[in-house]
PLY file of the C-alpha trace (Angstrom):
ply
format ascii 1.0
element vertex 363
property float x
property float y
property float z
element edge 362
property int vertex1
property int vertex2
end_header
-3.55 42.72 -10.06
-6.15 41.43 -12.70
-9.67 40.80 -11.19
-9.60 37.30 -12.68
-6.18 36.30 -11.55
-6.22 33.12 -9.42
-4.68 32.57 -5.85
-2.87 29.20 -5.68
-1.20 27.66 -2.64
0.94 24.49 -2.87
1.29 22.76 0.50
4.29 20.31 0.77
4.72 18.35 4.17
8.42 18.38 5.35
10.11 14.89 4.90
6.84 13.46 5.43
7.19 9.67 5.85
10.52 10.10 7.84
8.92 12.85 10.04
5.84 10.62 10.84
8.29 7.96 12.07
10.25 10.55 14.20
6.89 11.57 15.58
5.67 8.16 16.60
9.15 7.07 17.69
10.70 9.81 19.86
14.00 7.78 20.03
14.46 8.68 16.23
14.17 12.34 16.66
17.26 14.35 15.82
18.86 11.18 14.12
19.30 10.45 10.45
16.27 8.30 9.41
15.51 6.59 6.13
12.25 5.03 5.28
12.79 2.05 3.02
14.65 -1.23 2.92
18.22 -1.72 4.19
18.83 -4.73 2.10
21.49 -4.88 -0.70
18.82 -3.82 -3.37
16.65 -1.61 -1.15
15.82 1.82 -1.93
15.24 4.95 0.12
11.55 5.96 -0.04
12.24 9.17 2.14
14.87 10.66 4.32
14.93 12.92 7.36
16.63 16.23 7.34
19.34 14.93 9.47
20.01 12.26 6.76
19.82 14.79 3.93
22.73 16.75 5.42
24.91 13.62 4.53
23.51 13.72 0.91
20.91 10.79 1.48
17.89 11.44 -0.88
14.69 9.56 -1.74
15.06 6.95 -4.68
18.71 6.53 -3.72
19.88 2.94 -3.40
20.19 1.85 0.36
23.74 0.74 -0.22
24.78 4.18 -1.51
22.75 5.85 1.44
24.67 3.87 3.90
27.89 4.67 2.40
27.20 8.43 2.67
25.70 8.01 6.14
27.03 4.90 8.05
24.81 5.87 11.14
21.65 5.90 9.02
18.63 4.21 10.63
16.28 2.41 8.35
12.70 1.96 9.25
10.02 0.02 7.31
7.31 2.08 5.65
3.93 2.19 7.18
1.67 3.60 4.41
-1.51 3.09 6.45
-0.29 5.46 9.00
0.99 7.98 6.43
-2.39 7.87 4.72
-4.15 8.43 8.01
-2.27 11.63 8.71
-2.64 12.70 4.96
-6.44 12.39 5.29
-6.12 14.44 8.49
-4.28 17.22 6.65
-6.56 17.18 3.59
-9.75 17.67 5.71
-8.02 20.87 6.91
-7.62 21.86 3.32
-11.28 21.40 2.56
-12.28 23.66 5.34
-10.92 26.52 3.11
-11.76 25.41 -0.49
-13.41 22.57 -2.50
-10.54 23.04 -5.18
-7.89 20.54 -3.70
-5.57 18.73 -6.09
-3.65 16.06 -4.32
-0.36 15.28 -6.06
0.71 12.58 -3.44
0.14 11.75 0.24
2.30 14.72 1.29
1.59 17.64 -1.17
-1.50 19.31 -2.87
-2.42 22.38 -4.74
-5.34 24.54 -3.41
-7.12 27.24 -5.35
-8.28 29.82 -2.84
-9.60 32.34 -5.37
-12.95 31.60 -3.89
-12.19 30.79 -0.26
-14.64 29.48 2.29
-13.13 31.36 5.15
-13.21 35.03 5.40
-9.41 35.54 5.67
-8.20 38.67 3.64
-5.35 37.14 1.62
-4.03 33.88 0.23
-0.74 34.34 2.17
-2.81 34.52 5.44
-4.67 31.45 4.48
-1.53 29.60 3.82
-0.10 30.84 7.07
-3.15 29.57 8.96
-3.16 26.24 7.35
0.37 25.53 8.22
-0.33 26.58 11.82
-3.33 24.19 11.96
-1.38 21.26 10.45
1.22 21.75 13.20
-1.27 22.02 15.89
-3.28 19.05 14.85
-0.46 16.74 13.68
2.61 18.03 15.39
4.23 18.01 11.89
5.52 20.89 9.72
4.67 21.80 6.18
6.05 24.46 3.73
3.96 26.55 1.41
4.34 28.38 -1.73
1.71 31.11 -2.74
1.30 32.63 -6.24
-1.09 33.12 -9.15
-0.33 29.80 -10.89
0.62 26.17 -10.10
4.18 26.25 -11.50
5.21 29.34 -9.37
3.38 28.04 -6.31
5.10 24.71 -6.61
8.49 26.20 -7.03
8.00 28.78 -4.17
7.19 26.00 -1.70
10.68 24.67 -2.01
12.49 28.15 -1.36
12.25 28.17 2.48
12.04 24.48 3.41
11.56 23.14 5.94
8.73 24.72 7.83
8.74 27.87 5.65
6.72 29.94 3.16
7.44 31.95 0.24
5.22 34.26 -1.81
5.67 35.14 -5.53
3.40 38.06 -6.25
2.37 38.99 -9.94
4.73 42.11 -9.82
7.63 40.26 -8.63
7.16 37.00 -10.65
9.34 37.63 -13.70
12.31 38.81 -11.56
12.08 35.65 -9.52
12.00 33.40 -12.62
14.81 35.35 -14.31
17.12 34.41 -11.27
15.77 30.87 -10.83
18.18 28.08 -11.94
16.59 25.95 -14.57
17.43 22.80 -12.61
14.82 24.08 -10.07
12.08 24.52 -12.59
9.18 22.13 -11.95
9.03 19.73 -14.96
12.73 19.97 -15.71
14.51 16.72 -14.87
18.22 16.14 -14.37
18.96 15.10 -17.91
17.01 17.96 -19.38
18.73 20.51 -16.96
22.17 19.19 -18.02
21.10 19.58 -21.73
20.03 23.10 -21.08
23.16 23.86 -19.29
25.26 22.58 -22.13
23.42 25.08 -24.40
24.48 27.79 -22.06
21.04 28.03 -20.27
21.41 28.10 -16.56
18.78 30.55 -15.37
15.28 31.57 -16.41
16.65 34.72 -18.05
18.78 32.46 -20.33
15.79 30.32 -21.29
13.75 33.25 -22.00
16.13 34.32 -24.79
15.45 31.13 -26.89
12.78 31.27 -29.70
9.57 29.19 -29.08
10.02 27.49 -32.40
13.48 26.48 -31.42
12.44 25.17 -28.02
9.80 23.05 -29.68
12.33 21.79 -32.25
14.78 20.82 -29.44
12.33 19.57 -26.85
9.00 18.78 -28.66
5.71 19.52 -26.73
7.85 20.30 -23.48
9.29 23.29 -25.48
6.04 25.07 -25.59
5.94 24.50 -21.82
9.29 26.01 -21.25
8.57 28.85 -23.32
5.54 29.77 -21.14
6.82 29.08 -17.62
10.01 31.21 -18.15
7.59 34.06 -18.72
5.29 33.24 -15.75
2.51 31.81 -17.87
0.83 28.60 -16.57
-3.00 28.34 -17.16
-3.46 24.81 -15.71
-6.37 24.76 -13.29
-6.37 23.08 -9.85
-8.12 19.83 -10.69
-9.92 18.31 -7.65
-10.94 15.07 -9.31
-8.01 13.40 -10.94
-8.70 10.36 -13.02
-6.55 7.25 -12.22
-4.64 6.36 -15.35
-3.07 3.06 -14.19
-2.60 0.43 -11.43
0.70 -1.35 -10.99
3.14 -3.37 -8.99
6.75 -4.20 -9.15
9.54 -5.94 -7.34
13.35 -5.41 -7.11
15.24 -8.56 -6.43
18.11 -9.20 -3.99
20.11 -11.06 -6.66
19.83 -10.83 -10.42
17.57 -13.40 -11.91
18.65 -15.25 -14.92
16.74 -18.68 -15.03
13.29 -18.91 -16.50
11.76 -20.68 -13.46
13.05 -17.99 -11.07
11.69 -15.22 -13.36
8.33 -16.93 -13.82
7.89 -17.49 -9.99
8.61 -13.68 -9.28
6.50 -12.57 -12.22
3.55 -14.48 -10.88
4.04 -13.12 -7.50
3.92 -9.46 -8.87
0.79 -10.43 -10.90
-0.87 -11.58 -7.73
-0.01 -8.29 -5.99
-1.32 -6.40 -9.11
-4.52 -8.38 -9.06
-5.26 -7.61 -5.44
-4.79 -3.83 -6.28
-7.03 -4.05 -9.36
-9.86 -5.52 -7.20
-9.38 -2.96 -4.46
-9.33 -0.09 -7.14
-12.34 -1.63 -8.90
-11.03 -0.84 -12.34
-11.48 -2.73 -15.65
-8.33 -2.56 -17.92
-7.59 -3.60 -21.59
-3.81 -3.00 -21.52
-1.01 -4.86 -19.70
2.51 -3.54 -19.64
5.64 -5.47 -18.32
8.46 -3.46 -17.09
11.85 -4.99 -16.63
15.23 -3.65 -15.68
18.57 -5.46 -16.24
21.50 -5.67 -13.72
23.15 -2.60 -15.52
19.88 -0.62 -15.01
18.91 -0.67 -18.69
15.13 -0.57 -18.68
12.44 -1.84 -21.19
8.70 -2.26 -21.47
6.59 -4.62 -23.38
2.61 -4.20 -23.73
-0.36 -5.88 -24.96
-3.98 -4.67 -25.37
-6.84 -7.19 -25.51
-10.27 -6.70 -27.04
-12.10 -7.33 -23.72
-11.15 -6.58 -20.25
-8.73 -8.35 -17.75
-11.59 -9.85 -15.54
-9.50 -12.59 -13.78
-6.07 -13.00 -12.38
-5.37 -15.95 -14.61
-5.78 -13.78 -17.65
-3.18 -11.39 -16.32
-0.89 -14.15 -15.46
-1.23 -15.62 -18.96
-0.68 -12.33 -20.87
2.29 -11.47 -18.44
4.00 -14.61 -19.20
3.56 -14.08 -22.93
5.17 -10.72 -22.67
7.97 -12.10 -20.52
8.83 -14.73 -23.34
8.30 -12.39 -26.32
11.31 -11.79 -28.38
13.20 -14.75 -26.85
12.86 -13.60 -23.17
15.49 -11.47 -21.53
19.00 -11.12 -22.78
20.78 -10.48 -19.33
20.32 -10.77 -15.72
17.04 -9.11 -14.30
16.93 -6.93 -11.20
13.40 -5.72 -11.49
10.00 -6.85 -12.73
6.98 -4.80 -12.90
3.29 -5.10 -14.30
0.94 -2.35 -14.88
-2.63 -2.23 -16.17
-4.18 0.78 -17.97
-6.70 1.78 -20.69
-9.57 1.63 -18.24
-13.20 1.25 -19.24
-14.69 4.74 -19.93
-17.50 5.43 -17.59
-19.58 8.62 -16.99
-17.95 10.21 -13.88
-20.36 11.21 -11.21
-20.78 15.05 -11.41
-20.75 16.92 -8.28
-22.42 20.18 -8.50
-20.96 22.88 -6.12
-22.70 26.15 -5.60
-20.45 28.94 -6.62
-19.61 31.10 -3.50
-19.57 34.87 -3.35
-16.14 35.92 -4.55
-14.06 37.48 -1.74
-11.43 40.18 -2.20
-8.22 38.19 -1.54
-4.98 40.03 -1.95
-1.40 38.49 -1.88
0 1
1 2
2 3
3 4
4 5
5 6
6 7
7 8
8 9
9 10
10 11
11 12
12 13
13 14
14 15
15 16
16 17
17 18
18 19
19 20
20 21
21 22
22 23
23 24
24 25
25 26
26 27
27 28
28 29
29 30
30 31
31 32
32 33
33 34
34 35
35 36
36 37
37 38
38 39
39 40
40 41
41 42
42 43
43 44
44 45
45 46
46 47
47 48
48 49
49 50
50 51
51 52
52 53
53 54
54 55
55 56
56 57
57 58
58 59
59 60
60 61
61 62
62 63
63 64
64 65
65 66
66 67
67 68
68 69
69 70
70 71
71 72
72 73
73 74
74 75
75 76
76 77
77 78
78 79
79 80
80 81
81 82
82 83
83 84
84 85
85 86
86 87
87 88
88 89
89 90
90 91
91 92
92 93
93 94
94 95
95 96
96 97
97 98
98 99
99 100
100 101
101 102
102 103
103 104
104 105
105 106
106 107
107 108
108 109
109 110
110 111
111 112
112 113
113 114
114 115
115 116
116 117
117 118
118 119
119 120
120 121
121 122
122 123
123 124
124 125
125 126
126 127
127 128
128 129
129 130
130 131
131 132
132 133
133 134
134 135
135 136
136 137
137 138
138 139
139 140
140 141
141 142
142 143
143 144
144 145
145 146
146 147
147 148
148 149
149 150
150 151
151 152
152 153
153 154
154 155
155 156
156 157
157 158
158 159
159 160
160 161
161 162
162 163
163 164
164 165
165 166
166 167
167 168
168 169
169 170
170 171
171 172
172 173
173 174
174 175
175 176
176 177
177 178
178 179
179 180
180 181
181 182
182 183
183 184
184 185
185 186
186 187
187 188
188 189
189 190
190 191
191 192
192 193
193 194
194 195
195 196
196 197
197 198
198 199
199 200
200 201
201 202
202 203
203 204
204 205
205 206
206 207
207 208
208 209
209 210
210 211
211 212
212 213
213 214
214 215
215 216
216 217
217 218
218 219
219 220
220 221
221 222
222 223
223 224
224 225
225 226
226 227
227 228
228 229
229 230
230 231
231 232
232 233
233 234
234 235
235 236
236 237
237 238
238 239
239 240
240 241
241 242
242 243
243 244
244 245
245 246
246 247
247 248
248 249
249 250
250 251
251 252
252 253
253 254
254 255
255 256
256 257
257 258
258 259
259 260
260 261
261 262
262 263
263 264
264 265
265 266
266 267
267 268
268 269
269 270
270 271
271 272
272 273
273 274
274 275
275 276
276 277
277 278
278 279
279 280
280 281
281 282
282 283
283 284
284 285
285 286
286 287
287 288
288 289
289 290
290 291
291 292
292 293
293 294
294 295
295 296
296 297
297 298
298 299
299 300
300 301
301 302
302 303
303 304
304 305
305 306
306 307
307 308
308 309
309 310
310 311
311 312
312 313
313 314
314 315
315 316
316 317
317 318
318 319
319 320
320 321
321 322
322 323
323 324
324 325
325 326
326 327
327 328
328 329
329 330
330 331
331 332
332 333
333 334
334 335
335 336
336 337
337 338
338 339
339 340
340 341
341 342
342 343
343 344
344 345
345 346
346 347
347 348
348 349
349 350
350 351
351 352
352 353
353 354
354 355
355 356
356 357
357 358
358 359
359 360
360 361
361 362
């Protein structure tokens, strides 16, 4: 193992939102639970493992989920509660390393190459972290351990739930060769289907394709595919992730056709967006309108102004202009969303962290 090789852990809480609900409401334990809305246009935000046995998944329309599992119990999300536990889990991470990169409330990367605590291996660190999460929250987490982010992320899914998997440098290529491309982090359903049509089903198949050919077929992603099927991923764990956008959206119970109805809903979304802008304390120049038709066809329209959006009335004004652009909408609308981006560039506060003495940490 190279002296400079990193030790990366990916921690992923198991069915986090649903597990929190089952923790706080004992009557839900052992039952199929979905966090989200049960309305006609509702969407599943998270599903318990009992619900997943029926094929219920996150982002699935509630109507579909109920058809798959008629006994499914819907509960409304409580994001303040989820964040409370997420912060508790994150505090555990920081006892081991400063290099923590949260991906969401329920998962994060940790670089333990320079660990604060004197454990002899990254694997033992991951084991102890999982034990502490359970002891302090009564919730389970799965972990992947390897020398880069791609392999750690994929490994954390291998023994879910409440499991751990380690991909050592010597076993990495054999692991990737037998890994289905649909399980590659960064390969979505459409791309996986496209690769399958090309006869590419596993990592070993992807490795046979020339880099130039992959770039021709998939653009910038082609270079990424070429590297990861060879176990190459040099991305560092980034503890300070800059926020790129702030948004809000609404899915409607019935498709909207009339202008006044659309205007009312758009202004309601703009109100939610403005409250989030104030809470985030950002200054943005670009506003993007997202709309989805009844047949799920989706489009966006954007505008960039010379100054910043400094008042809700300006957001409302530009949002209405975007809505009426090109004659408005051509079909019934099921979703409207607004996002601001292109934030004011400010010098980030630099935090100087003393470099600790490097420990010998083996896998």
